[in-house]
The first five atom37 places (N, CA, C, CB, O) and aatype in JSON, in Angstrom:
{
  "aatype": [12, 6, 15, 8, 5, 14, 8, 14, 9, 16, 2, 3, 3, 1, 5, 3, 10, 10, 0, 10, 10, 3, 9, 1, 13, 7, 0, 19, 14, 6, 3, 19, 15, 6, 0, 9, 0, 0, 9, 6, 3, 19, 15, 5, 9, 3, 8, 10, 9, 10, 19, 0, 0, 2, 0, 0, 15, 17, 16, 3, 13, 10, 1, 6, 19, 1, 6, 14, 7, 13, 1, 9, 19, 7, 5, 7, 13, 3, 14, 10, 14, 6, 1, 3, 3, 7, 15, 0, 11, 1, 7, 11, 8, 8, 7, 11],
  "atom_mask": [
    [1, 1, 1, 1, 1],
    [1, 1, 1, 1, 1],
    [1, 1, 1, 1, 1],
    [1, 1, 1, 1, 1],
    [1, 1, 1, 1, 1],
    [1, 1, 1, 1, 1],
    [1, 1, 1, 1, 1],
    [1, 1, 1, 1, 1],
    [1, 1, 1, 1, 1],
    [1, 1, 1, 1, 1],
    [1, 1, 1, 1, 1],
    [1, 1, 1, 1, 1],
    [1, 1, 1, 1, 1],
    [1, 1, 1, 1, 1],
    [1, 1, 1, 1, 1],
    [1, 1, 1, 1, 1],
    [1, 1, 1, 1, 1],
    [1, 1, 1, 1, 1],
    [1, 1, 1, 1, 1],
    [1, 1, 1, 1, 1],
    [1, 1, 1, 1, 1],
    [1, 1, 1, 1, 1],
    [1, 1, 1, 1, 1],
    [1, 1, 1, 1, 1],
    [1, 1, 1, 1, 1],
    [1, 1, 1, 0, 1],
    [1, 1, 1, 1, 1],
    [1, 1, 1, 1, 1],
    [1, 1, 1, 1, 1],
    [1, 1, 1, 1, 1],
    [1, 1, 1, 1, 1],
    [1, 1, 1, 1, 1],
    [1, 1, 1, 1, 1],
    [1, 1, 1, 1, 1],
    [1, 1, 1, 1, 1],
    [1, 1, 1, 1, 1],
    [1, 1, 1, 1, 1],
    [1, 1, 1, 1, 1],
    [1, 1, 1, 1, 1],
    [1, 1, 1, 1, 1],
    [1, 1, 1, 1, 1],
    [1, 1, 1, 1, 1],
    [1, 1, 1, 1, 1],
    [1, 1, 1, 1, 1],
    [1, 1, 1, 1, 1],
    [1, 1, 1, 1, 1],
    [1, 1, 1, 1, 1],
    [1, 1, 1, 1, 1],
    [1, 1, 1, 1, 1],
    [1, 1, 1, 1, 1],
    [1, 1, 1, 1, 1],
    [1, 1, 1, 1, 1],
    [1, 1, 1, 1, 1],
    [1, 1, 1, 1, 1],
    [1, 1, 1, 1, 1],
    [1, 1, 1, 1, 1],
    [1, 1, 1, 1, 1],
    [1, 1, 1, 1, 1],
    [1, 1, 1, 1, 1],
    [1, 1, 1, 1, 1],
    [1, 1, 1, 1, 1],
    [1, 1, 1, 1, 1],
    [1, 1, 1, 1, 1],
    [1, 1, 1, 1, 1],
    [1, 1, 1, 1, 1],
    [1, 1, 1, 1, 1],
    [1, 1, 1, 1, 1],
    [1, 1, 1, 1, 1],
    [1, 1, 1, 0, 1],
    [1, 1, 1, 1, 1],
    [1, 1, 1, 1, 1],
    [1, 1, 1, 1, 1],
    [1, 1, 1, 1, 1],
    [1, 1, 1, 0, 1],
    [1, 1, 1, 1, 1],
    [1, 1, 1, 0, 1],
    [1, 1, 1, 1, 1],
    [1, 1, 1, 1, 1],
    [1, 1, 1, 1, 1],
    [1, 1, 1, 1, 1],
    [1, 1, 1, 1, 1],
    [1, 1, 1, 1, 1],
    [1, 1, 1, 1, 1],
    [1, 1, 1, 1, 1],
    [1, 1, 1, 1, 1],
    [1, 1, 1, 0, 1],
    [1, 1, 1, 1, 1],
    [1, 1, 1, 1, 1],
    [1, 1, 1, 1, 1],
    [1, 1, 1, 1, 1],
    [1, 1, 1, 0, 1],
    [1, 1, 1, 1, 1],
    [1, 1, 1, 1, 1],
    [1, 1, 1, 1, 1],
    [1, 1, 1, 0, 1],
    [1, 1, 1, 1, 1]
  ],
  "atom_positions": [
    [[69.17, 187.38, 26.82], [69.56, 187.27, 27.92], [71.04, 186.21, 28.46], [68.33, 186.94, 28.4], [71.0, 185.02, 28.14]],
    [[71.95, 186.58, 29.04], [73.09, 185.94, 29.42], [72.71, 184.73, 30.7], [74.15, 187.17, 29.89], [72.12, 184.8, 31.78]],
    [[73.12, 184.07, 30.26], [73.64, 182.56, 31.0], [74.42, 182.82, 32.15], [74.64, 181.57, 30.03], [75.4, 183.51, 31.89]],
    [[74.29, 182.49, 33.34], [74.93, 182.31, 34.13], [76.18, 181.01, 34.44], [74.04, 182.44, 34.76], [75.98, 180.1, 35.25]],
    [[76.97, 181.08, 33.95], [78.27, 179.91, 33.91], [79.22, 180.14, 35.55], [79.62, 180.37, 32.17], [79.67, 181.2, 35.99]],
    [[79.27, 179.14, 36.0], [80.19, 178.98, 37.17], [81.75, 179.69, 36.5], [80.3, 177.08, 37.65], [82.16, 179.54, 35.35]],
    [[82.21, 180.23, 37.24], [83.69, 180.88, 36.99], [84.38, 179.41, 37.21], [84.28, 182.33, 38.27], [83.95, 178.44, 37.83]],
    [[85.74, 179.59, 36.41], [86.97, 178.39, 36.88], [87.37, 178.22, 38.32], [88.42, 178.72, 36.21], [87.63, 179.36, 38.68]],
    [[87.51, 177.62, 39.06], [88.03, 177.88, 40.12], [89.7, 178.4, 40.18], [87.74, 176.74, 40.79], [90.55, 178.17, 39.32]],
    [[89.86, 179.05, 41.28], [91.19, 179.69, 41.28], [91.55, 179.1, 42.53], [91.28, 181.34, 41.19], [90.93, 178.4, 43.33]],
    [[93.13, 179.71, 42.48], [93.83, 179.73, 43.55], [92.89, 180.8, 44.94], [95.39, 180.32, 42.96], [92.56, 180.47, 46.08]],
    [[92.72, 182.04, 44.26], [92.16, 182.86, 45.1], [90.85, 182.68, 46.29], [91.88, 183.67, 44.26], [90.58, 183.09, 47.42]],
    [[90.22, 181.7, 45.13], [88.46, 180.87, 45.94], [89.29, 180.41, 46.69], [87.16, 179.48, 45.13], [89.56, 181.12, 47.66]],
    [[90.0, 179.12, 46.56], [90.9, 178.51, 47.92], [91.17, 179.36, 48.97], [92.32, 178.06, 47.59], [90.62, 179.3, 50.07]],
    [[91.9, 180.07, 48.67], [92.93, 181.03, 49.69], [91.63, 181.54, 50.26], [94.2, 182.4, 48.93], [91.5, 181.15, 51.42]],
    [[90.45, 182.42, 49.79], [89.35, 182.68, 50.61], [88.25, 182.02, 52.08], [88.78, 182.76, 49.7], [87.65, 182.38, 53.1]],
    [[88.63, 180.63, 51.1], [87.98, 179.55, 52.51], [88.81, 179.4, 53.2], [87.48, 178.08, 52.37], [88.5, 179.29, 54.38]],
    [[90.19, 179.33, 52.85], [91.48, 179.04, 54.09], [91.49, 180.22, 54.96], [93.21, 178.9, 53.44], [91.57, 180.12, 56.19]],
    [[91.37, 181.68, 54.14], [91.78, 182.74, 55.77], [90.69, 182.93, 55.71], [92.82, 184.26, 56.02], [90.74, 184.04, 55.19]],
    [[89.33, 182.67, 55.87], [87.43, 182.32, 56.25], [87.76, 181.64, 57.21], [86.21, 181.35, 55.13], [87.27, 182.06, 58.26]],
    [[88.67, 180.36, 57.36], [88.51, 178.98, 58.4], [89.28, 179.61, 59.49], [89.25, 177.29, 57.85], [88.88, 179.67, 60.65]],
    [[90.91, 180.3, 58.86], [91.59, 181.24, 60.22], [90.92, 182.24, 60.78], [92.83, 181.99, 59.92], [91.31, 182.61, 61.89]],
    [[89.94, 182.8, 60.25], [89.38, 183.66, 61.23], [88.28, 183.25, 61.8], [89.13, 184.8, 60.79], [87.63, 184.04, 62.49]],
    [[87.93, 182.07, 61.64], [86.04, 181.7, 62.45], [86.99, 180.85, 63.29], [84.22, 180.56, 61.32], [86.66, 180.93, 64.48]],
    [[88.26, 179.92, 63.07], [88.58, 179.03, 63.67], [90.45, 178.7, 64.16], [87.9, 178.14, 62.83], [91.12, 177.85, 64.75]],
    [[90.57, 179.75, 63.61], [92.15, 179.37, 63.91], [92.95, 178.78, 62.66], [0.0, 0.0, 0.0], [92.46, 178.57, 61.55]],
    [[94.54, 178.51, 63.16], [94.33, 178.0, 61.99], [94.56, 176.63, 61.27], [94.8, 178.71, 61.47], [94.68, 175.72, 62.09]],
    [[94.62, 176.36, 60.38], [93.96, 175.42, 59.58], [94.89, 174.09, 59.34], [93.58, 176.14, 58.23], [95.7, 174.15, 58.41]],
    [[94.85, 173.0, 60.04], [95.45, 171.83, 59.48], [96.09, 171.5, 57.95], [94.52, 171.03, 59.68], [95.36, 171.6, 56.97]],
    [[97.09, 171.22, 57.87], [97.91, 170.68, 56.72], [97.06, 169.88, 55.94], [99.12, 169.86, 57.14], [96.91, 170.05, 54.73]],
    [[96.42, 168.88, 56.7], [95.05, 167.91, 55.51], [94.72, 168.2, 55.35], [94.15, 167.11, 55.33], [94.33, 167.82, 54.25]],
    [[93.94, 169.64, 55.89], [92.25, 170.04, 55.26], [92.89, 171.31, 54.3], [90.7, 170.77, 56.82], [92.25, 171.52, 53.27]],
    [[93.84, 171.99, 54.47], [94.69, 172.6, 53.51], [94.62, 171.77, 52.23], [96.12, 172.73, 54.04], [93.91, 172.08, 51.27]],
    [[95.41, 170.7, 52.28], [95.69, 169.81, 51.05], [94.51, 169.52, 50.35], [96.34, 168.5, 51.4], [94.28, 169.76, 49.17]],
    [[93.56, 168.82, 51.42], [92.05, 168.62, 50.6], [91.32, 169.74, 49.9], [90.97, 168.17, 51.6], [90.56, 169.52, 48.97]],
    [[91.67, 171.43, 50.55], [91.01, 172.2, 50.07], [91.85, 172.72, 48.46], [90.74, 173.21, 51.24], [91.31, 173.39, 47.59]],
    [[93.25, 172.2, 48.43], [93.98, 172.54, 47.6], [93.63, 171.81, 46.13], [95.22, 172.33, 48.17], [93.61, 172.27, 44.98]],
    [[93.35, 170.4, 46.71], [93.02, 169.66, 45.29], [91.3, 169.41, 45.1], [93.87, 167.99, 45.29], [90.94, 168.36, 44.57]],
    [[90.31, 170.35, 45.5], [89.22, 170.54, 45.15], [89.32, 171.09, 43.77], [88.58, 171.25, 46.05], [90.42, 171.58, 43.53]],
    [[88.41, 171.12, 42.78], [88.51, 171.61, 41.38], [87.27, 172.32, 40.87], [88.79, 170.45, 40.46], [87.19, 173.07, 39.9]],
    [[86.13, 171.87, 41.87], [84.61, 171.97, 41.43], [84.21, 173.47, 42.1], [83.54, 170.52, 42.11], [84.11, 173.43, 43.33]],
    [[84.02, 174.53, 41.59], [83.92, 175.63, 41.98], [82.73, 176.0, 43.06], [83.89, 176.25, 40.87], [82.87, 176.81, 43.98]],
    [[81.34, 175.14, 42.71], [80.58, 175.37, 43.4], [80.85, 174.25, 44.74], [79.39, 175.41, 42.6], [80.07, 174.33, 45.69]],
    [[81.74, 173.41, 44.78], [82.34, 172.52, 46.34], [83.12, 173.74, 47.03], [83.74, 170.89, 46.02], [83.27, 173.75, 48.25]],
    [[83.43, 174.39, 46.5], [84.04, 175.64, 47.04], [83.06, 176.85, 47.65], [84.84, 176.23, 45.88], [83.01, 177.11, 48.85]],
    [[82.6, 177.27, 47.03], [81.5, 178.22, 47.44], [80.72, 177.75, 47.91], [80.94, 178.91, 46.69], [80.05, 178.67, 48.38]],
    [[80.08, 176.49, 48.23], [79.41, 175.79, 49.44], [80.42, 175.22, 50.61], [78.56, 174.54, 48.87], [79.9, 174.57, 51.52]],
    [[81.9, 175.45, 50.63], [82.32, 175.14, 51.88], [82.28, 176.65, 52.3], [83.75, 174.28, 52.0], [82.24, 176.85, 53.51]],
    [[82.28, 177.6, 51.6], [82.72, 178.98, 52.06], [81.99, 179.05, 52.81], [82.78, 180.12, 51.31], [82.14, 179.03, 54.03]],
    [[80.61, 179.18, 51.89], [78.87, 179.07, 52.98], [79.2, 178.45, 54.34], [77.39, 177.75, 52.21], [79.39, 179.09, 55.37]],
    [[79.26, 177.0, 54.19], [79.46, 176.28, 55.77], [80.42, 177.15, 56.5], [80.15, 174.61, 55.76], [79.99, 177.79, 57.45]],
    [[81.98, 177.27, 56.11], [82.48, 177.85, 57.15], [82.23, 179.19, 57.7], [83.53, 177.77, 56.97], [82.6, 179.62, 58.79]],
    [[81.41, 179.93, 56.59], [80.99, 181.42, 57.75], [79.65, 180.76, 58.19], [80.66, 183.42, 56.86], [78.92, 181.72, 58.44]],
    [[78.9, 179.54, 58.43], [78.07, 179.71, 59.04], [78.25, 178.54, 60.34], [76.96, 179.73, 58.14], [77.64, 178.55, 61.4]],
    [[79.08, 177.75, 59.97], [79.08, 176.16, 61.29], [79.65, 177.21, 62.58], [80.77, 174.24, 60.81], [80.53, 178.07, 62.62]],
    [[78.89, 176.78, 63.36], [79.24, 177.1, 64.64], [80.93, 176.96, 65.55], [78.26, 176.3, 65.21], [81.64, 177.62, 66.31]],
    [[80.91, 175.77, 64.93], [82.83, 174.57, 65.33], [82.92, 174.67, 64.04], [83.0, 172.38, 66.07], [82.27, 174.91, 63.03]],
    [[84.72, 174.22, 64.69], [85.34, 173.28, 63.5], [84.84, 172.43, 63.51], [86.55, 172.86, 63.39], [84.92, 172.11, 62.33]],
    [[84.19, 171.54, 64.08], [83.95, 170.05, 64.12], [82.63, 170.17, 62.95], [83.53, 169.34, 65.94], [82.55, 169.63, 61.85]],
    [[81.75, 170.99, 63.57], [80.66, 171.46, 62.42], [80.94, 171.63, 60.89], [80.2, 172.8, 62.8], [80.25, 171.34, 59.91]],
    [[81.97, 172.11, 60.99], [82.53, 172.49, 59.56], [83.22, 170.88, 58.86], [83.99, 173.93, 59.81], [83.19, 170.46, 57.71]],
    [[83.71, 170.36, 59.94], [84.69, 168.9, 59.44], [83.28, 168.25, 58.99], [85.8, 167.76, 60.98], [83.16, 167.86, 57.83]],
    [[82.41, 168.15, 59.75], [81.53, 166.79, 59.12], [80.94, 167.63, 57.8], [79.99, 166.02, 60.37], [80.46, 167.0, 56.86]],
    [[81.0, 168.86, 57.76], [80.21, 168.88, 56.22], [81.15, 168.42, 55.32], [79.69, 170.4, 55.63], [80.78, 167.8, 54.33]],
    [[82.88, 168.74, 55.64], [83.56, 168.21, 54.3], [83.52, 166.76, 54.58], [85.19, 168.78, 53.98], [82.76, 166.25, 53.75]],
    [[83.88, 166.11, 55.16], [83.65, 164.84, 55.48], [82.48, 164.05, 54.78], [83.5, 164.85, 56.81], [82.71, 163.09, 54.05]],
    [[81.4, 164.43, 55.0], [80.25, 163.98, 54.34], [79.33, 165.18, 54.01], [79.55, 162.95, 55.18], [78.58, 165.78, 54.77]],
    [[79.58, 165.39, 52.62], [78.54, 166.83, 51.7], [77.63, 166.24, 52.05], [78.47, 167.27, 49.88], [77.45, 165.07, 52.39]],
    [[76.87, 167.32, 51.94], [75.27, 167.69, 51.8], [75.28, 169.05, 51.52], [0.0, 0.0, 0.0], [76.17, 169.85, 51.24]],
    [[73.98, 169.14, 51.68], [73.8, 170.63, 52.16], [72.65, 170.67, 53.34], [73.3, 171.64, 50.8], [71.45, 170.42, 53.23]],
    [[73.37, 171.06, 54.5], [72.59, 170.21, 55.74], [72.41, 171.68, 56.62], [73.74, 168.65, 56.73], [71.97, 171.64, 57.76]],
    [[72.73, 172.77, 56.1], [73.68, 173.82, 56.94], [71.83, 174.21, 57.68], [74.97, 175.53, 55.67], [70.93, 174.78, 57.06]],
    [[71.78, 173.78, 58.87], [70.63, 174.12, 59.26], [71.01, 173.41, 60.86], [69.3, 173.55, 58.21], [71.96, 172.71, 61.21]],
    [[69.77, 173.95, 61.65], [69.94, 174.01, 63.06], [71.31, 174.34, 63.68], [0.0, 0.0, 0.0], [72.31, 174.74, 63.08]],
    [[71.15, 174.07, 65.26], [72.0, 174.48, 66.27], [73.44, 174.34, 65.72], [71.76, 173.68, 67.55], [74.21, 175.04, 66.38]],
    [[74.03, 173.68, 64.76], [75.61, 173.41, 64.39], [76.17, 174.29, 63.37], [0.0, 0.0, 0.0], [77.35, 174.47, 63.09]],
    [[74.89, 174.91, 62.78], [75.19, 175.97, 61.85], [74.94, 177.6, 62.28], [74.34, 175.63, 60.66], [75.29, 178.6, 61.67]],
    [[74.48, 177.52, 63.08], [74.23, 179.09, 63.8], [75.7, 179.66, 64.15], [73.21, 179.0, 65.46], [76.34, 179.12, 65.04]],
    [[76.1, 180.48, 63.63], [77.31, 181.41, 63.53], [77.54, 182.21, 65.24], [76.9, 182.72, 62.12], [78.68, 182.46, 65.63]],
    [[76.63, 182.45, 65.88], [76.47, 183.32, 66.95], [75.73, 182.44, 67.72], [75.83, 184.69, 66.67], [74.8, 183.21, 67.99]],
    [[75.39, 181.28, 68.36], [74.24, 180.69, 69.12], [74.15, 181.63, 70.63], [74.57, 178.87, 69.4], [74.85, 182.63, 70.77]],
    [[73.49, 181.3, 71.36], [72.99, 182.41, 72.32], [74.12, 181.41, 73.89], [70.52, 182.5, 72.45], [74.31, 180.2, 74.02]],
    [[74.38, 182.02, 74.35], [75.14, 181.89, 75.77], [74.07, 181.86, 76.82], [76.2, 183.18, 76.11], [73.03, 182.46, 76.57]],
    [[74.2, 181.23, 77.97], [73.17, 180.97, 78.91], [72.51, 182.12, 79.19], [73.6, 180.4, 80.09], [71.3, 182.02, 79.38]],
    [[73.13, 183.41, 79.28], [72.78, 184.36, 79.64], [71.52, 185.55, 78.64], [74.05, 184.72, 79.92], [70.93, 186.6, 78.88]],
    [[71.63, 184.46, 77.35], [70.53, 184.98, 76.31], [71.34, 185.63, 75.42], [0.0, 0.0, 0.0], [70.91, 185.76, 74.27]],
    [[72.97, 186.29, 75.83], [73.31, 187.55, 74.6], [73.87, 186.09, 73.85], [74.8, 189.31, 75.01], [73.78, 184.91, 74.2]],
    [[74.52, 186.78, 72.57], [75.24, 185.68, 71.12], [76.43, 186.54, 71.84], [74.75, 185.89, 68.78], [76.76, 187.67, 72.19]],
    [[76.98, 184.73, 71.8], [78.6, 184.56, 71.47], [79.45, 185.65, 70.8], [78.78, 183.42, 70.53], [78.88, 186.39, 70.0]],
    [[80.72, 185.81, 71.05], [81.34, 186.79, 69.77], [82.27, 185.49, 69.51], [82.31, 188.64, 70.17], [82.5, 184.63, 70.36]],
    [[82.86, 185.5, 67.9], [83.8, 184.97, 67.64], [84.91, 184.56, 68.63], [0.0, 0.0, 0.0], [85.03, 185.3, 69.61]],
    [[85.7, 183.57, 68.57], [87.19, 183.59, 69.4], [88.06, 184.84, 69.28], [88.18, 182.4, 68.85], [88.54, 185.29, 70.33]],
    [[88.32, 185.46, 68.11], [89.18, 186.61, 67.26], [88.67, 187.37, 67.91], [89.12, 186.91, 65.7], [89.56, 188.03, 68.46]],
    [[87.49, 187.78, 68.25], [87.24, 189.22, 68.52], [87.2, 189.46, 69.95], [85.96, 189.72, 67.9], [86.69, 190.52, 70.29]],
    [[87.65, 188.63, 70.91], [88.46, 189.19, 71.89], [87.33, 189.62, 73.21], [0.0, 0.0, 0.0], [87.53, 189.92, 74.39]],
    [[86.43, 189.54, 72.61], [84.97, 189.85, 73.89], [84.05, 188.28, 73.83], [83.48, 191.62, 73.15], [83.04, 188.13, 74.52]]
  ]
}
């Protein structure tokens, strides 16, 4: 039986996170890019990718970066929260 070993962190891992953040929320501030570049733990990058994919807002993502934990629950982590009319919102880059 093979044991699952985490792969070493690569720049591709960091770039994937930065690309996801850019797609979801727009340009990533330099201080956040630098903080991501300094991460050496692949599980932390994997966690932040999950957070970035599910956070409803940039503020929710930043809260998780500043106060790490595994809180990905509640309205702050609903990537498509309902609007007042009951329909799901689209991301800002979808143009709809």
